[in-house]
C-alpha positions, -999 to +999 in steps of 0.1 A: -036+245-127-030+240-088-056+269-072-039+266-040-007+265-015-010+258+019+016+249+046+010+232+077+036+239+107+066+243+082+073+276+071+105+268+068+122+259+032+104+237+009+115+214-022+079+211-048+081+184-069+045+175-088+035+138-085-003+126-107-019+098-087-045+081-109-076+072-096-114+058-099-127+094-106-099+107-128-064+121-124-046+138-091-027+162-101-009+178-074+030+190-054+041+178-023+063+194+001+096+180+016+108+196+043+137+201+044+137+205+083+139+170+102+116+196+129+092+195+102+064+169+113+037+177+086+030+191+055+003+203+038-001+213+002-013+221-027-037+198-047-062+204-074-086+168-076-108+179-111-125+213-085-118+200-051-090+205-032-072+179-016-042+180+012-019+159+025-009+162+061+017+140+080+014+123+112+033+124+141+053+089+146+039+067+162+006+085+164-023+054+153-043+068+126-080+080+149-049+101+167-040+115+136-075+122+117-086+146+147-048+163+150-055+169+119-085+185+125-071+205+148-043+216+126-058+224+091-060+259+089-102+274+090-102+287+063-105+251+047-135+243+034-158+216+044-160+187+029-119+192+010-102+161+004-063+151+029-045+126+019-035+109+056+005+099+054+012+073+085+032+053+094+064+046+102+094+039+074+082+005+054+051+006+071+040+047+060+006+045+042-012+074+028-047+071+036-080+100+014-101+111+046-130+139+041-131+174+064-162+177+080-176+197+094-203+206+124-232+235+129-214+245+154-179+248+140-161+219+151-146+203+129-131+165+122-116+145+099-132+114+085-113+087+063-130+080+028-137+051+022-125+022-005-117+032-035-093+015-068-066+029-088-047+014-108-009+012-118+008+012-146+040-001-132+059+002-159+068+036-145+069+026-107+100+033-098+116+051-062+096+089-059+068+085-082+031+079-071+022+045-086+056+032-067+042+045-038+010+019-042+030-008-045+053+007-014+026+020+010-014+010-002-035+032+017-056+013+037-085-002+027-082+003-012-084-024-036-050-021-068-051-031-102-017-031-116-017-036-161+000-069-160-035-082-142-024-082-108-043-063-082-046-071-041-068-058-017-054-041+013-075-040+046-077-016+077-038-016+084-027-013+045-011-050+041-023-071+016-054-093+029-065-106-004-037-109-037-050-120-078-016-122-101-010-147-134+021-168-125+043-167-155+083-184-161+101-160-158+123-144-124+123-109-114+150-094-093+153-089-060+169-062-031+170-055-003+128-041+004+124-079+004+149-079+033+132-054+052+102-069+053+115-105+075+126-078+102+089-065+110+078-095+117+095-120+152+125-134+155+130-164+123+111-150+096+128-137+061+110-117+037+085-140+018+075-132-017+034-138-028+046-137-062+073-162-062+110-144-078+109-177-104+072-166-112+076-130-123+072-114-087+083-080-078+102-069-045+074-044-042+069-042-010+023-057-010+044-090-028+059-096+000+051-104+040+071-115+072+074-152+065+087-178+089+113-192+073+111-232+077+076-220+064+095-202+032+112-238+024+097-263+032+060-258+026+057-226+003+087-237-019+073-272-024+039-257-034+064-229-057+077-256-076+045-273-082+038-244-105+076-245-114+072-282-128+038-273-143+051-240-165+084-258-169+057-289-190+036-255-207+002-268-194-022-246-185-020-227-154-049-208-143-045-174-120-036-184-083-055-157-063-041-159-022-055-148+004-038-140+042-059-137+077-048-116+109-057-110+139-049-076+145-050-059+112-023-037+113+002-063+120+021-071+093+026-101+103-004-125+090-015-155+111-022-179+083-030-182+041-051-189+025-042-205-019-060-209-043-049-222-080-057-237-107-040-265-131-054-283-162-091-265-150-084-280-117-090-253-090-068-265-058-069-251-022-040-251-008-048-238+035-011-231+062-003-216+094+025-189+093+044-213+113+074-241+112 
């Protein structure tokens, strides 16, 4: 049962929708408040995380995470206890992410909001439909987080909330494409497309975690040639092991990786490929 119902900046008409996020320590039950007024830039909602409360603070448009934590510290209700858990929603559109933080109160009364250390979430992919917490974790994963899917795929995000490393098992089964792929291509530079990490023909989805802005020529030539190697092995009935892809970014907040390393196994032999994200 919800213990608190607090609103921040928007004491307007709110629509409540129940949600649940499964984390390493259990299930977080909370309700999100959706403001019907576009003037609302932030809401604080009721959350029940075991015996502690958790609040959702929505950052201002184009506000950095550090600026958001400072704004949240000033805006959170004075009566909120020190140690209270806060979810910071920041970024815009497809780059919007959730970051867990904790409210700290110094002896002199100064309040700060500190980003929490790494966490692990387990996701039931059968529940990942639009509007669910599972969908959010696959399409707007928090920074510095490890996410484990029930199909064996695991990925880790960096400080910017983008995938730094992912491990998956390729299969000879085609996934479904949708408009999210095109949207991710637009996050990059001229000539980029939305590239799958796990190819659609190898069971990959169009969830944001499995897409990255990829140079179009690289996508259609070198990366496709490697995908063809996997396809051929699968069709021949060879033992194809897990694939691990590691991304390198000079700027962790840039959705577009500068380079990547692919480690994979065919018939027990480990192979490693290095690519620049360029033509």
